[in-house]
N, C-alpha and C positions, 0 to 999 in steps of 0.2 A: 319349933324343933321338938320332936318327941324324945322324952327321956325314958330310961329304963333299959331293960335287957334287949339285946339284939338277937334273941333266939328266933324270932319270926323271920328276920332277914337271913339268918344263917340257914334256917330250914328251907327258905325259899331258894337260896343259892344252891343248897344241896339237891333239892328237887330238880332245879334247872340243870345241874351238872349230870345227874342221872339220866334225864331225858336227852340231853345233848350227847351223852355217851352212846345211848341206844341208836339215835339217829346217825351219829358218826360211824358206828359199826355197820349199819345198813348201807351207808354211803360207801364205805370202804369195800364192802362185799360187791356192791353194784359196779363201782368203778374198776375193781379188780377183774370182775367177769367181763365187763365191756371191753377193757383194754386187752385182756387175754384173748377174747373171742375175735376182736377186730384184728389183732396182730397175727393170730393163727390163720385167718382168712387171707390176709396179705401175704403171709409166708407161703401158703399153698399157692397163691397166685404167682408169686415170684418163682417158685419151684416148677410149676407146671407150664407157665406161659399163658394160661387162661384161668378164668375163675373156677373154683372147685364146684362140683355138683354132686348131690346125693343120689342114692338109688331111687328109681321110680319105675312105675309100671308093674305088670304082672309077669312073672317068669313063665307061667303056664300058657299064656296066650300070645307070646311073642312080642309083647310091648315093653319088656324089661330093658332098662338102661342102667348099666353099672355105674357106681360112683367113680369119680375121676381119681381120687386118692383118699386113703383112709386117714382121718385126722390123728389116729393113734400112732401113726408113723412118726409123728413129731414128739413122741415120748413125754418128757417132763413138761414141755410147753402145754400139751393137751391135758395132762394130768392136773396141772395148776389151774387151767381154765375150768375144768370140771370141779375142782375143789372150791373155787370162788363161786361157781354156779350153785353148788350145794349149800355153801355158806349163806349165799343170798337167799336161797329158798327157806332156810331156817331163821334168818335174822329179820328179813323184811316184814313178816307179819307183826313181830314185836315192835319194830321201829315205827311201823305205820299206825299201830294202836297207840303208841306214845304220842305221835303227832296228832292223832284225832283227839286224844285226851287233853292235849295242850290247847285245843280250841275252846275247851270248857274252863280249864284251870290256867289262868295266866301265869302263875308262878312256876309252872312246869314247862313253859314255852322255851324251846331252844332258840338260839340266835336266828334272825331272819335269813341271813346269808346261807347258813347251813341248811335251813329248811328249803330254800329255793333251789339250791344245788342238788339236794336229795330228791326233790320232786322232779327236776329235769332229768336226772339220771334214771329215776324210776320210770318216767314216761318213755325215755329212749329204750330202756330194756323191754318194756311192755310192747312197744312198737316192733322191736327186733324179733321178739318171740311170737307175737300175735299175727303180724302181717308177713314176716319173714321175707323182707325185700332181698331179692337175689337168690333165695333158696339156701342161704348159707347156714341157717339154724338147722334145717333139715339135714344138710351135709354133716354138721357137727354132731347132732344127736343120733345120727344113723349108726 
């Protein structure tokens, strides 16, 4: 058993707490956006009776198709979804950098469960934005 001060252990716990806070903030923003976005799509589906679609085509050549309903019609629900989206855009770079730094420095590594859930939420958000299954992100961002 090592005797002496526990300042190394306290510093390690402090570094772990800071990195966990960054990752938890990123996870909170991601889950908030995913939940808000998903519930907004379902709310529009229940209201319309069919899945919402965004604008597409060119209005000058006759191929224009109007959107089914404006997401702004849902007021606070849409505003909070945008708030979480913007928060995620600001927080995710920092939390991802913290996770990458924890690969090198073991003392800053957040708990494994938090890391796994964060990475799953990040992957789901990336797939939602990049591949846009159903065209719902196009409808939301339009």
